[in-house]
TIDOKOL-226552 format. One record per residue (C-alpha): x, y, z. Coordinates in steps of 0.5 Angstrom, whole numbers. Each point is the difference from the previous one (the first is absolute). Layout:
REM residues N
> x y z
> X Y Z .
...
//
This chain:
REM residues 349
> x y z
> 228 28 -168 .
> -6 -1 -4 .
> -1 -5 -5 .
> -6 0 -5 .
> -6 4 1 .
> -7 -3 2 .
> -6 3 -2 .
> -7 -1 4 .
> -7 3 0 .
> -2 5 5 .
> -6 0 4 .
> -4 7 2 .
> 3 0 7 .
> 7 0 -3 .
> -2 5 -5 .
> -2 5 5 .
> 7 -1 4 .
> 4 1 -6 .
> -4 6 -1 .
> 1 3 7 .
> 8 -2 -1 .
> 0 5 -6 .
> 0 5 5 .
> 5 -3 5 .
> 8 1 0 .
> 4 -6 -3 .
> 3 -5 4 .
> 7 4 -1 .
> -3 7 2 .
> -4 -4 6 .
> 7 -2 3 .
> 3 6 -1 .
> -5 4 3 .
> -2 -4 6 .
> 5 -5 2 .
> 7 3 -3 .
> 0 5 6 .
> 0 -5 5 .
> 6 -4 -3 .
> 6 0 4 .
> 7 0 -4 .
> 0 -8 0 .
> -6 1 -5 .
> 4 4 -5 .
> -6 5 -1 .
> -4 -6 -2 .
> 3 0 -7 .
> 3 -6 0 .
> -3 -8 0 .
> 4 -1 7 .
> 2 3 6 .
> 7 0 3 .
> 0 -1 8 .
> 6 1 4 .
> 1 -3 7 .
> 4 2 6 .
> 6 -3 1 .
> 0 -7 4 .
> -8 0 -1 .
> -5 -5 -3 .
> -6 1 -5 .
> -7 -2 3 .
> -6 0 -5 .
> -7 0 1 .
> -6 0 -5 .
> -8 1 2 .
> -5 1 -5 .
> -7 4 2 .
> -6 -1 -4 .
> -6 4 0 .
> -6 -4 3 .
> 5 -4 4 .
> 4 4 4 .
> -3 7 -1 .
> -7 3 -2 .
> 0 3 -7 .
> -2 6 3 .
> 5 1 5 .
> 4 6 0 .
> 5 0 -6 .
> 6 2 5 .
> -2 -5 5 .
> 0 -6 -5 .
> 7 3 -2 .
> 2 0 8 .
> -3 -7 1 .
> 4 -3 -6 .
> 7 3 2 .
> -1 -1 7 .
> -2 -7 0 .
> 7 -1 -3 .
> 4 5 5 .
> -3 -4 5 .
> 3 -7 -2 .
> 7 4 -1 .
> -1 2 7 .
> -2 -7 3 .
> 7 -2 -3 .
> 4 6 3 .
> 1 2 -7 .
> 1 8 -2 .
> -4 1 -6 .
> 4 2 -6 .
> -5 1 -6 .
> -6 -4 -3 .
> -3 -2 -7 .
> -7 2 -2 .
> -4 -4 -4 .
> -7 3 -1 .
> -6 -3 -5 .
> -5 6 0 .
> -8 -2 -2 .
> -3 3 -6 .
> -3 6 4 .
> 6 3 4 .
> 1 7 0 .
> 6 5 0 .
> -3 3 6 .
> 0 -7 4 .
> 7 -1 -3 .
> 2 6 3 .
> -2 -1 7 .
> 3 -7 -1 .
> 6 3 -1 .
> 0 5 5 .
> -2 -6 5 .
> 6 -4 -2 .
> 5 5 0 .
> -2 2 7 .
> 1 -7 2 .
> 6 -1 -3 .
> 3 6 3 .
> -2 -2 7 .
> 3 -7 -1 .
> 6 3 -4 .
> -1 -5 -6 .
> 0 3 -6 .
> -3 -2 -7 .
> 5 -4 -4 .
> -5 -2 -6 .
> -5 -5 -2 .
> -6 0 -5 .
> -6 2 -2 .
> -6 -3 -4 .
> -7 0 -1 .
> -5 -5 3 .
> -6 -3 -2 .
> -2 -1 7 .
> 1 3 7 .
> 6 4 2 .
> 6 -4 1 .
> 6 3 4 .
> 7 -4 1 .
> 6 2 3 .
> 6 -3 1 .
> 4 4 6 .
> 8 -1 1 .
> 4 1 7 .
> 6 -1 3 .
> 3 -3 6 .
> 7 -1 3 .
> 3 -7 -2 .
> -3 -5 4 .
> -5 4 3 .
> -7 -1 -3 .
> -5 -2 5 .
> -3 -7 -2 .
> -7 -2 1 .
> 3 -7 2 .
> 5 2 6 .
> -5 0 6 .
> 3 -4 6 .
> -3 -3 6 .
> 0 5 6 .
> 0 6 -5 .
> -6 5 2 .
> -5 1 -6 .
> -1 8 -1 .
> -4 4 -4 .
> 0 8 -3 .
> -5 5 1 .
> -7 -3 1 .
> -4 -5 -3 .
> -7 -1 -3 .
> -1 7 -3 .
> 0 -1 -7 .
> -4 -6 1 .
> -6 4 3 .
> 2 6 -5 .
> -2 -5 -5 .
> -7 -2 3 .
> -1 8 1 .
> 1 0 -8 .
> -5 -5 -1 .
> -5 1 5 .
> 0 7 2 .
> -7 -1 3 .
> 2 -5 5 .
> -2 2 7 .
> 7 -1 3 .
> 3 5 -5 .
> -5 5 1 .
> 1 0 7 .
> 8 1 -1 .
> 3 7 2 .
> 1 4 -6 .
> 7 0 1 .
> 0 -8 1 .
> -4 -1 -6 .
> 5 4 -5 .
> 6 -3 3 .
> -3 -7 -1 .
> -2 2 -7 .
> 7 3 -2 .
> 4 -6 3 .
> -4 -4 -5 .
> 1 5 -6 .
> 8 2 2 .
> 5 -5 2 .
> 5 2 5 .
> 6 -4 -1 .
> 5 0 5 .
> 7 1 -4 .
> 2 4 6 .
> 1 -6 4 .
> 4 -4 -5 .
> 7 2 4 .
> -3 -3 6 .
> -3 -6 -3 .
> 7 -2 -4 .
> 4 1 7 .
> -5 -4 5 .
> -5 -4 -3 .
> 1 -7 -2 .
> -6 -1 -5 .
> -6 5 -2 .
> -5 1 -5 .
> -5 5 -2 .
> -7 -1 2 .
> -4 1 -6 .
> -5 -6 0 .
> -2 0 7 .
> 4 0 7 .
> -2 -7 2 .
> 1 -4 -6 .
> 7 4 -2 .
> 3 -2 7 .
> -2 -7 -2 .
> 3 1 -6 .
> 7 2 2 .
> 0 -5 6 .
> -1 -6 -5 .
> 5 3 -5 .
> 5 0 6 .
> -2 -7 2 .
> -2 2 7 .
> -6 1 4 .
> -3 6 4 .
> -5 3 5 .
> -3 7 -1 .
> -5 4 5 .
> -6 4 -3 .
> 0 5 6 .
> 7 2 -1 .
> -1 2 -8 .
> 0 7 0 .
> -7 3 -3 .
> -1 7 -2 .
> -6 4 4 .
> -4 -1 -6 .
> 0 -7 0 .
> -1 -1 7 .
> -6 4 0 .
> -3 -4 -6 .
> 2 -7 4 .
> -3 3 6 .
> -7 1 -4 .
> 0 -6 -4 .
> 5 -5 3 .
> 0 -5 -6 .
> 4 6 -4 .
> 6 -3 4 .
> 1 -6 -4 .
> 0 5 -6 .
> 5 4 3 .
> 5 -6 1 .
> -1 -3 -7 .
> -2 5 -5 .
> 6 3 -3 .
> 3 6 -3 .
> 3 2 7 .
> 7 1 -4 .
> 3 0 7 .
> 7 -5 2 .
> -1 -6 4 .
> 7 -2 2 .
> 4 -5 5 .
> 6 2 4 .
> 4 -3 6 .
> -3 3 7 .
> 7 3 1 .
> 0 5 -6 .
> -7 2 2 .
> 2 7 4 .
> 5 2 -6 .
> -6 -2 -5 .
> -4 5 4 .
> 5 5 0 .
> 0 0 -8 .
> -8 0 0 .
> 0 6 4 .
> 5 3 -5 .
> -4 -1 -6 .
> -6 2 4 .
> -4 -7 -1 .
> -3 -4 5 .
> 2 -7 1 .
> -4 -5 5 .
> 2 -7 2 .
> -6 -5 -1 .
> 3 -7 1 .
> 5 -5 0 .
> 4 -5 -5 .
> -1 -7 2 .
> 4 -6 -2 .
> -4 -5 -4 .
> -4 0 -6 .
> -7 1 4 .
> -5 5 -3 .
> 0 7 2 .
> -3 0 7 .
> -5 6 0 .
> -3 2 7 .
> -4 6 3 .
> 0 1 7 .
> 2 -8 1 .
> -5 -3 -5 .
> 1 -2 -7 .
> -2 5 -5 .
> -3 -4 -6 .
> -1 4 -7 .
> -3 -3 -6 .
> 7 2 -4 .
> 6 3 2 .
> 2 4 -5 .
> -3 3 -7 .
> 1 -5 -6 .
> -1 2 -8 .
> -2 -7 -1 .
//
């Protein structure tokens, strides 16, 4: 509800933006044209001020929220559909790590003054494809104009059978530490994006170059493994800020210690090739973030069952270490030698 009216003087930039806006659809038309087609039944065709979420009987609600900002989480000239895939994908990754089945999401987007319908159509297309793959429908949200960069905030909802959510705090001494997929792809993809002239990047095979860049642009959330994780894992979290740092966070939250071996960590052919040419990239791969794989712990006796679940989901998993008693910092070794890095993971501050 609005109370009163504020009148301010407008500078030349805002006057240009206002002139451009005269040729754009209204907010209601924008929502109806680009976002209402993505809405599920709980979104009530985006004609209401709220969404209605139905949970399966005997389930609990899992929620997560992530914000992505132009110039921080992606480049302003990244493809619009890839920006949408990342914005939703990072939330789907959080749900996967909790063993939750996606239900739907809320989208809040602040568009900069230079947005275009062509850009928004591509964004909506990427958002719709990602939502369909994740079986996570749009439930509602908010749109507004920003005086600064593009900002996207998504709140995602998932469900788990009662008492089955996989916490970050459940790692136990003796558990195996394992990870899905491959590590370091996105970190090196970001380096390609920022310094494509780097000698090592130019020496990559064309397919590896494209693969690493795509892994940075478009996360691959591991939602198909959710049932396996909630059935067999003690603790889990998604690898968003860097493998070493994220494992350390999970172990600290669980009140335990642990050890991992760098040589056991799964690497794609592109990362292997890059490190062979420029060994210092190993540290970037282990701490760079944006992998959106899942690191988890589980008892040894559940490993075979977890492998079967992973194969059925077509998601590779690899044991890279073990949970230990105590509160010592995470031990990281490479071929028996201590592996030293300046930081363990990315930090916003």
